[in-house]
MDAnalysis code that builds the backbone (N, CA, C; Angstrom):
import MDAnalysis as mda
import numpy as np

u = mda.Universe.empty(516, n_residues=172, atom_resindex=np.repeat(np.arange(172), 3), trajectory=True)
u.add_TopologyAttr("name", ["N", "CA", "C"] * 172)
u.add_TopologyAttr("resid", np.arange(1, 173))
u.add_TopologyAttr("resname", ["MET", "ALA", "GLY", "PRO", "ALA", "PRO", "GLY", "ARG", "ARG", "LEU", "ARG", "PRO", "LEU", "ALA", "ALA", "LEU", "ALA", "LEU", "LEU", "LEU", "ALA", "LEU", "ALA", "PRO", "GLY", "LEU", "PRO", "ALA", "ALA", "ARG", "ALA", "GLY", "GLN", "ALA", "PRO", "ARG", "PRO", "ALA", "GLU", "ARG", "GLY", "PRO", "PRO", "VAL", "ARG", "LEU", "PHE", "THR", "GLU", "GLU", "GLU", "LEU", "ALA", "ARG", "TYR", "GLY", "GLY", "GLU", "GLU", "GLU", "ASP", "GLN", "PRO", "ILE", "TYR", "MET", "ALA", "VAL", "LYS", "GLY", "VAL", "VAL", "PHE", "ASP", "VAL", "THR", "SER", "GLY", "LYS", "GLU", "PHE", "TYR", "GLY", "ARG", "GLY", "ALA", "PRO", "TYR", "ASN", "ALA", "LEU", "THR", "GLY", "LYS", "ASP", "SER", "THR", "ARG", "GLY", "VAL", "ALA", "LYS", "MET", "SER", "LEU", "ASP", "PRO", "ALA", "ASP", "LEU", "THR", "HIS", "ASP", "THR", "THR", "GLY", "LEU", "THR", "ALA", "GLU", "GLU", "LEU", "LYS", "SER", "LEU", "ASP", "ASP", "VAL", "PHE", "THR", "THR", "VAL", "TYR", "LYS", "ALA", "LYS", "TYR", "PRO", "ILE", "VAL", "GLY", "TYR", "THR", "ALA", "ARG", "ARG", "ILE", "LEU", "ASN", "GLU", "ASP", "GLY", "SER", "PRO", "ASN", "LEU", "ASP", "PHE", "LYS", "PRO", "GLU", "ASP", "GLN", "PRO", "HIS", "PHE", "ASP", "ILE", "LYS", "ASP", "GLU", "PHE"])
u.atoms.positions = np.array([
    [30.820, -35.029, 15.209],
    [30.289, -33.987, 15.678],
    [30.057, -33.704, 17.438],
    [30.653, -32.892, 18.141],
    [30.819, -33.069, 19.394],
    [29.437, -32.430, 19.938],
    [28.991, -32.984, 21.269],
    [27.445, -32.758, 22.096],
    [28.245, -31.490, 22.810],
    [27.038, -30.810, 23.054],
    [26.834, -29.433, 23.605],
    [27.309, -29.575, 24.970],
    [27.869, -28.442, 25.245],
    [28.871, -28.517, 26.681],
    [28.250, -28.521, 27.759],
    [28.931, -29.590, 28.767],
    [27.855, -30.140, 29.973],
    [27.055, -28.836, 30.826],
    [28.025, -27.619, 30.630],
    [27.138, -26.539, 31.654],
    [25.994, -26.308, 30.881],
    [25.629, -26.264, 29.570],
    [24.463, -25.638, 28.636],
    [23.464, -26.886, 28.913],
    [23.543, -27.939, 28.916],
    [22.664, -29.026, 29.161],
    [22.355, -29.030, 30.592],
    [22.871, -28.497, 31.351],
    [22.009, -28.290, 33.058],
    [21.108, -27.256, 33.014],
    [21.520, -26.140, 32.425],
    [20.609, -24.807, 32.614],
    [18.961, -25.078, 32.280],
    [18.757, -25.820, 31.535],
    [17.109, -25.784, 31.655],
    [16.882, -26.623, 32.642],
    [17.394, -28.058, 33.208],
    [17.294, -28.625, 34.182],
    [17.207, -27.527, 35.552],
    [18.142, -27.088, 35.592],
    [18.398, -25.909, 36.897],
    [17.204, -24.891, 36.697],
    [16.691, -24.355, 35.507],
    [15.824, -23.378, 35.583],
    [14.563, -24.416, 35.965],
    [14.250, -25.699, 35.481],
    [13.209, -26.068, 35.724],
    [13.204, -26.446, 37.449],
    [14.330, -26.959, 37.773],
    [14.149, -27.165, 39.018],
    [13.604, -25.780, 40.290],
    [14.331, -24.800, 39.367],
    [13.923, -23.501, 40.633],
    [12.377, -23.187, 39.934],
    [11.849, -23.378, 39.152],
    [10.651, -22.923, 38.553],
    [9.614, -23.544, 39.444],
    [9.958, -24.936, 39.662],
    [9.241, -26.150, 40.583],
    [9.533, -25.916, 42.263],
    [10.878, -25.028, 42.767],
    [10.456, -24.856, 43.997],
    [10.131, -23.607, 44.399],
    [9.696, -22.562, 43.392],
    [9.315, -21.465, 43.473],
    [7.655, -21.019, 43.136],
    [7.150, -22.121, 42.649],
    [5.842, -22.041, 41.768],
    [5.127, -22.270, 42.823],
    [3.992, -21.421, 43.181],
    [3.184, -21.475, 44.585],
    [1.900, -22.648, 44.003],
    [1.645, -23.169, 45.127],
    [0.772, -24.108, 44.807],
    [1.113, -25.599, 44.316],
    [2.482, -25.903, 44.253],
    [2.708, -27.047, 43.999],
    [3.736, -27.611, 45.144],
    [3.174, -28.940, 45.465],
    [3.760, -29.545, 46.501],
    [5.045, -29.616, 46.071],
    [6.112, -29.378, 47.177],
    [7.406, -29.170, 47.159],
    [7.820, -30.248, 47.845],
    [8.900, -31.501, 47.367],
    [9.234, -32.885, 48.044],
    [10.754, -32.770, 48.586],
    [10.411, -32.810, 49.981],
    [11.947, -32.749, 50.795],
    [13.263, -33.823, 50.194],
    [13.784, -33.819, 50.667],
    [14.821, -34.926, 50.683],
    [14.652, -36.110, 51.571],
    [14.670, -37.030, 51.418],
    [14.138, -38.132, 51.851],
    [12.318, -38.507, 52.034],
    [11.808, -37.649, 51.526],
    [10.258, -37.734, 51.730],
    [9.699, -37.976, 50.462],
    [8.802, -39.030, 50.235],
    [8.308, -39.202, 49.376],
    [6.842, -38.163, 48.860],
    [6.621, -37.766, 47.535],
    [5.666, -36.973, 47.874],
    [4.241, -37.296, 47.857],
    [3.536, -36.770, 48.303],
    [2.272, -36.860, 48.469],
    [1.547, -37.119, 47.195],
    [0.438, -38.437, 47.058],
    [-0.315, -38.679, 45.972],
    [-1.247, -37.155, 46.092],
    [-1.507, -36.882, 44.313],
    [-2.296, -35.633, 44.217],
    [-3.990, -36.416, 44.772],
    [-4.910, -35.623, 45.441],
    [-5.834, -35.685, 45.874],
    [-6.863, -35.913, 44.726],
    [-7.456, -36.725, 44.679],
    [-8.757, -37.212, 44.057],
    [-9.874, -36.893, 43.967],
    [-11.106, -36.755, 43.115],
    [-12.587, -36.251, 43.460],
    [-12.927, -37.497, 43.170],
    [-14.156, -37.483, 43.395],
    [-15.427, -38.828, 43.239],
    [-14.684, -39.139, 42.008],
    [-14.933, -40.517, 41.586],
    [-15.037, -40.963, 40.525],
    [-15.825, -40.591, 39.409],
    [-15.641, -40.503, 38.140],
    [-16.373, -39.879, 37.317],
    [-17.438, -40.951, 36.840],
    [-18.704, -40.496, 36.301],
    [-19.223, -41.823, 35.984],
    [-20.495, -41.414, 34.825],
    [-21.215, -42.050, 34.720],
    [-22.736, -41.916, 33.708],
    [-23.335, -42.315, 34.249],
    [-24.163, -40.834, 34.143],
    [-25.854, -40.666, 34.667],
    [-26.883, -40.924, 33.789],
    [-27.639, -41.939, 33.987],
    [-29.359, -41.744, 33.340],
    [-29.792, -40.318, 33.636],
    [-31.036, -40.273, 32.975],
    [-31.696, -38.737, 33.549],
    [-32.437, -39.275, 35.103],
    [-32.582, -40.751, 35.231],
    [-33.536, -40.966, 36.650],
    [-32.560, -40.670, 37.456],
    [-30.920, -41.295, 37.132],
    [-29.922, -41.232, 38.371],
    [-29.979, -39.970, 38.617],
    [-29.455, -38.768, 37.611],
    [-29.178, -37.321, 37.859],
    [-30.287, -36.545, 38.499],
    [-31.412, -37.245, 38.444],
    [-32.777, -36.986, 39.319],
    [-32.711, -36.807, 40.689],
    [-32.046, -37.886, 41.182],
    [-31.494, -37.995, 42.598],
    [-30.803, -36.912, 43.423],
    [-30.275, -36.110, 42.605],
    [-29.380, -35.251, 43.192],
    [-29.624, -33.663, 43.060],
    [-30.870, -33.680, 43.034],
    [-31.546, -32.225, 42.694],
    [-31.726, -31.390, 43.945],
    [-30.727, -31.273, 45.221],
    [-31.134, -31.006, 46.057],
    [-31.932, -30.745, 46.927],
    [-32.740, -31.886, 46.835],
    [-33.899, -32.019, 47.610],
    [-33.477, -32.893, 49.224],
    [-32.850, -33.454, 48.853],
    [-31.954, -34.339, 50.483],
    [-30.991, -33.595, 50.939],
    [-31.002, -33.236, 52.425],
    [-29.963, -32.154, 52.961],
    [-28.603, -33.606, 52.653],
    [-28.889, -34.656, 52.798],
    [-27.399, -35.531, 52.738],
    [-27.064, -35.971, 51.737],
    [-27.442, -35.175, 50.440],
    [-26.811, -35.728, 49.209],
    [-26.399, -34.659, 48.492],
    [-25.402, -34.751, 47.696],
    [-24.396, -34.051, 46.809],
    [-25.701, -33.601, 45.938],
    [-25.436, -31.925, 45.448],
    [-26.093, -31.400, 44.241],
    [-25.471, -31.715, 43.154],
    [-26.476, -32.368, 42.382],
    [-25.498, -32.056, 40.571],
    [-26.645, -31.710, 39.694],
    [-25.469, -31.074, 38.552],
    [-26.294, -30.798, 37.672],
    [-25.465, -30.863, 36.238],
    [-25.729, -31.065, 35.079],
    [-25.687, -31.168, 34.225],
    [-25.266, -29.851, 32.978],
    [-24.440, -29.627, 32.111],
    [-24.657, -28.573, 31.291],
    [-23.758, -29.071, 30.016],
    [-24.302, -29.331, 28.926],
    [-23.763, -29.884, 27.560],
    [-23.457, -31.378, 28.181],
    [-23.946, -31.970, 28.824],
    [-23.758, -33.271, 29.072],
    [-22.956, -33.747, 30.087],
    [-22.065, -32.747, 30.615],
    [-20.911, -32.996, 31.523],
    [-22.019, -32.409, 33.040],
    [-21.674, -33.334, 33.847],
    [-22.262, -33.622, 35.541],
    [-21.255, -32.953, 36.352],
    [-21.533, -31.840, 36.969],
    [-20.693, -31.264, 37.869],
    [-21.483, -31.214, 39.157],
    [-20.539, -31.301, 40.153],
    [-21.157, -31.311, 41.668],
    [-21.039, -29.980, 42.283],
    [-22.591, -29.391, 42.077],
    [-22.530, -27.522, 42.341],
    [-22.880, -27.481, 43.950],
    [-22.607, -28.667, 44.773],
    [-22.796, -28.606, 46.198],
    [-22.501, -27.414, 46.988],
    [-21.071, -27.125, 46.712],
    [-20.366, -26.074, 47.213],
    [-21.242, -24.906, 46.882],
    [-21.974, -24.559, 45.941],
    [-23.250, -23.647, 45.857],
    [-24.500, -23.496, 46.150],
    [-24.570, -24.455, 47.349],
    [-26.067, -25.026, 48.103],
    [-26.924, -23.595, 48.211],
    [-25.949, -22.677, 48.606],
    [-26.972, -21.123, 48.384],
    [-27.624, -20.726, 47.677],
    [-27.218, -21.121, 46.157],
    [-27.452, -20.793, 44.775],
    [-28.834, -22.176, 44.615],
    [-28.202, -23.457, 44.215],
    [-28.304, -24.691, 43.994],
    [-29.294, -25.467, 44.794],
    [-29.249, -25.536, 46.094],
    [-30.205, -26.192, 47.322],
    [-31.523, -26.113, 47.404],
    [-32.286, -27.052, 47.962],
    [-33.707, -27.039, 48.246],
    [-34.152, -25.166, 48.096],
    [-35.442, -24.924, 47.540],
    [-35.292, -23.636, 47.544],
    [-34.576, -22.173, 47.091],
    [-33.228, -22.816, 46.988],
    [-32.414, -21.858, 46.239],
    [-32.803, -21.064, 44.884],
    [-32.518, -20.050, 44.793],
    [-33.028, -19.387, 43.258],
    [-32.612, -20.172, 42.043],
    [-31.421, -21.156, 41.773],
    [-31.279, -21.784, 40.602],
    [-31.695, -23.394, 40.851],
    [-32.388, -23.499, 42.038],
    [-32.321, -24.897, 41.920],
    [-33.282, -25.825, 41.225],
    [-34.269, -24.918, 40.394],
    [-34.856, -25.411, 38.947],
    [-33.950, -26.199, 37.994],
    [-32.562, -25.771, 38.094],
    [-31.713, -25.965, 37.082],
    [-30.602, -27.435, 37.269],
    [-31.142, -28.065, 38.755],
    [-30.570, -29.127, 39.322],
    [-30.828, -30.412, 38.943],
    [-30.631, -31.700, 39.297],
    [-30.759, -32.927, 38.781],
    [-31.413, -33.320, 37.504],
    [-30.582, -32.669, 36.562],
    [-30.985, -32.997, 34.830],
    [-29.655, -31.885, 34.252],
    [-30.030, -32.250, 32.825],
    [-29.113, -31.444, 32.196],
    [-29.914, -30.261, 31.784],
    [-29.848, -29.386, 31.884],
    [-29.941, -27.840, 31.921],
    [-29.585, -27.013, 30.860],
    [-28.870, -27.496, 29.612],
    [-28.179, -26.784, 28.876],
    [-28.915, -25.683, 28.337],
    [-29.992, -25.813, 27.920],
    [-30.996, -24.755, 27.189],
    [-31.088, -23.810, 28.210],
    [-31.277, -24.062, 29.322],
    [-31.831, -23.097, 30.121],
    [-30.359, -22.306, 30.589],
    [-29.529, -22.603, 30.650],
    [-28.182, -22.002, 30.763],
    [-27.647, -21.083, 29.791],
    [-28.017, -21.839, 28.234],
    [-28.032, -20.779, 27.393],
    [-28.765, -19.689, 26.897],
    [-30.170, -19.903, 27.400],
    [-31.445, -18.904, 27.509],
    [-31.095, -17.765, 28.966],
    [-30.215, -18.599, 29.702],
    [-30.418, -17.739, 31.154],
    [-31.927, -17.623, 31.373],
    [-32.767, -18.933, 31.648],
    [-33.750, -19.367, 31.909],
    [-34.039, -20.226, 32.625],
    [-35.042, -19.976, 33.491],
    [-35.637, -20.877, 34.211],
    [-36.898, -21.381, 34.250],
    [-37.366, -21.271, 32.673],
    [-38.644, -21.696, 32.513],
    [-38.480, -23.326, 32.417],
    [-39.559, -24.009, 32.834],
    [-38.955, -25.426, 32.378],
    [-39.325, -26.097, 31.447],
    [-39.751, -25.458, 30.233],
    [-39.668, -25.552, 29.000],
    [-38.388, -25.636, 28.627],
    [-37.421, -24.816, 29.312],
    [-36.094, -24.786, 28.815],
    [-35.133, -25.464, 29.741],
    [-35.644, -26.226, 30.315],
    [-34.929, -27.132, 31.559],
    [-34.197, -28.291, 30.871],
    [-33.683, -28.552, 29.924],
    [-33.363, -29.450, 28.962],
    [-32.080, -29.776, 27.992],
    [-31.713, -30.585, 27.672],
    [-30.210, -30.585, 26.733],
    [-30.535, -29.972, 25.576],
    [-31.621, -30.076, 25.090],
    [-31.805, -30.065, 23.625],
    [-31.276, -28.267, 23.220],
    [-30.521, -28.305, 22.650],
    [-30.016, -27.086, 21.880],
    [-30.522, -26.386, 20.567],
    [-31.183, -27.363, 20.171],
    [-32.194, -27.210, 18.332],
    [-32.570, -25.390, 18.969],
    [-32.349, -24.971, 17.727],
    [-33.002, -23.451, 17.371],
    [-32.145, -22.340, 18.273],
    [-31.206, -22.436, 19.312],
    [-30.669, -21.627, 19.888],
    [-29.871, -20.909, 18.932],
    [-29.968, -19.372, 19.283],
    [-29.069, -18.495, 18.527],
    [-27.652, -18.329, 18.718],
    [-26.973, -17.901, 17.638],
    [-25.494, -17.706, 18.033],
    [-24.780, -17.159, 19.089],
    [-25.816, -16.109, 19.623],
    [-25.348, -15.665, 20.735],
    [-25.894, -16.400, 22.102],
    [-26.615, -16.921, 21.828],
    [-27.131, -17.905, 23.189],
    [-26.001, -18.729, 23.149],
    [-25.428, -19.424, 22.086],
    [-24.321, -20.528, 22.196],
    [-23.543, -19.996, 22.447],
    [-22.806, -18.902, 22.489],
    [-21.631, -18.391, 22.697],
    [-21.783, -17.855, 24.234],
    [-23.230, -17.553, 24.861],
    [-23.380, -17.212, 26.366],
    [-23.351, -18.608, 27.137],
    [-23.611, -19.846, 26.534],
    [-23.529, -21.210, 26.713],
    [-22.008, -21.306, 27.057],
    [-21.403, -21.174, 26.061],
    [-19.802, -21.785, 26.079],
    [-19.324, -21.212, 26.858],
    [-19.483, -19.560, 27.685],
    [-19.015, -18.764, 28.300],
    [-19.154, -19.421, 29.795],
    [-20.505, -19.301, 29.634],
    [-20.695, -19.800, 31.332],
    [-20.623, -21.351, 31.724],
    [-20.090, -22.372, 30.679],
    [-19.855, -23.617, 30.958],
    [-18.359, -23.459, 31.287],
    [-17.469, -22.238, 30.541],
    [-16.474, -22.154, 31.089],
    [-15.722, -21.618, 31.929],
    [-16.619, -20.499, 32.275],
    [-15.928, -19.416, 33.169],
    [-17.184, -19.927, 34.634],
    [-17.899, -20.535, 34.629],
    [-18.224, -20.899, 35.914],
    [-18.635, -22.117, 36.386],
    [-19.197, -23.276, 35.533],
    [-19.336, -24.395, 35.726],
    [-17.803, -25.125, 35.896],
    [-16.861, -25.088, 34.613],
    [-15.861, -25.540, 34.894],
    [-14.613, -25.285, 35.543],
    [-14.777, -23.686, 36.214],
    [-14.228, -23.131, 36.747],
    [-14.310, -23.014, 38.139],
    [-15.545, -23.715, 38.587],
    [-15.868, -23.342, 40.058],
    [-16.417, -24.782, 40.680],
    [-16.731, -25.774, 39.580],
    [-17.290, -27.138, 40.422],
    [-16.698, -28.440, 39.442],
    [-16.321, -29.343, 40.412],
    [-15.961, -30.604, 39.711],
    [-16.656, -31.376, 39.104],
    [-16.000, -31.858, 37.694],
    [-17.043, -32.750, 36.896],
    [-16.970, -34.115, 37.718],
    [-18.146, -34.749, 37.848],
    [-17.918, -36.005, 38.843],
    [-18.706, -37.085, 37.641],
    [-19.308, -36.591, 36.092],
    [-19.603, -37.753, 35.320],
    [-20.135, -37.188, 34.074],
    [-20.820, -37.764, 33.206],
    [-21.616, -37.219, 32.302],
    [-22.772, -37.787, 31.745],
    [-24.052, -37.352, 30.940],
    [-24.673, -37.947, 30.791],
    [-24.863, -38.736, 30.161],
    [-25.957, -40.476, 30.001],
    [-25.684, -40.831, 29.363],
    [-26.094, -40.703, 27.825],
    [-26.824, -39.755, 27.985],
    [-27.526, -39.564, 26.370],
    [-26.357, -38.797, 25.157],
    [-25.529, -38.343, 26.100],
    [-24.147, -37.765, 25.234],
    [-23.470, -39.158, 24.558],
    [-23.372, -40.440, 25.369],
    [-22.726, -41.429, 24.666],
    [-23.496, -42.951, 24.532],
    [-25.032, -43.046, 24.672],
    [-25.330, -43.675, 24.338],
    [-26.758, -43.900, 23.317],
    [-27.388, -44.450, 22.801],
    [-27.970, -44.470, 21.598],
    [-29.333, -44.303, 22.371],
    [-30.546, -44.063, 21.801],
    [-31.749, -44.392, 22.549],
    [-32.473, -45.604, 23.322],
    [-31.847, -46.591, 22.836],
    [-32.270, -47.885, 23.337],
    [-31.309, -48.237, 24.313],
    [-30.196, -47.582, 24.382],
    [-29.219, -47.581, 25.629],
    [-28.096, -48.586, 25.242],
    [-28.014, -49.005, 24.077],
    [-26.756, -49.471, 23.315],
    [-25.654, -48.210, 23.239],
    [-24.272, -48.732, 22.977],
    [-23.368, -47.643, 22.773],
    [-23.518, -46.891, 21.554],
    [-23.478, -45.929, 21.745],
    [-23.060, -45.072, 20.402],
    [-21.946, -45.226, 19.912],
    [-21.640, -46.378, 19.144],
    [-20.079, -46.729, 18.452],
    [-19.487, -45.364, 17.991],
    [-20.587, -44.390, 17.187],
    [-20.124, -43.274, 16.348],
    [-19.774, -42.203, 17.371],
    [-19.761, -42.067, 18.417],
    [-19.923, -41.179, 19.403],
    [-18.078, -40.587, 19.475],
    [-17.946, -39.586, 19.051],
    [-16.862, -38.841, 19.464],
    [-16.897, -37.430, 19.836],
    [-16.583, -37.390, 21.210],
    [-16.651, -36.092, 22.103],
    [-16.220, -34.764, 21.290],
    [-15.493, -34.856, 20.659],
    [-14.521, -34.148, 19.659],
    [-15.605, -33.899, 18.636],
    [-16.303, -34.669, 18.158],
    [-17.474, -33.875, 17.008],
    [-18.708, -33.495, 17.467],
    [-18.766, -33.318, 18.803],
    [-19.985, -33.199, 19.525],
    [-20.308, -31.593, 19.470],
    [-21.397, -30.957, 18.687],
    [-21.471, -29.351, 18.557],
    [-20.964, -28.749, 19.911],
    [-20.247, -27.894, 19.915],
    [-19.861, -26.727, 20.897],
    [-19.169, -27.590, 22.161],
    [-18.609, -28.560, 21.743],
    [-17.450, -29.304, 22.438],
    [-16.309, -29.401, 22.168],
    [-15.365, -29.309, 23.446],
    [-14.279, -29.317, 22.872],
    [-13.334, -30.239, 24.020],
    [-13.003, -31.424, 23.442],
    [-12.600, -32.704, 24.751],
    [-11.466, -31.962, 25.306],
    [-10.809, -31.106, 24.852],
    [-9.360, -30.618, 25.290],
    [-9.281, -29.676, 26.548],
    [-10.813, -28.965, 26.126],
    [-10.989, -27.827, 27.457],
    [-11.568, -28.475, 28.285],
    [-11.859, -29.922, 28.471],
    [-12.624, -30.530, 29.253],
    [-11.812, -30.609, 30.594],
    [-10.573, -31.231, 30.492],
    [-10.018, -31.881, 31.474],
    [-8.698, -31.034, 31.911],
])
């Protein structure tokens, strides 16, 4: 059986090359130049409640972090919303999943606990998680509660894809 004609094999490659050359936002490699390495954000790390509390926007020279669904976001670029004295500062320095779901700044709602939330609140949580936090702010880590047992030992049964309202393929 004969293989495809050489011209047929080159068409997809030529189309890919054209797409890469014309695609906005993609770095163009010029002949003789090595492509620039992709810029990387801060390393992703695991935060205990105490560590996350250090990034509540109280200190001017510190970044501002908050967690939603156990994912820690750097919200420093939204300092006017999350910084000291700002309207949503109460959400920072902690996992405020319940508060985000309920659109509440009540201190009782500023927790990771989603027990008893309505289907509408859970949908709102997923929408805000995706369209606000994941779309605007870099992920800098995860809360320890998401991965560790109460005694601090590794949760060997932890599987992100099995967690309620969590889809790992949407996170990266």
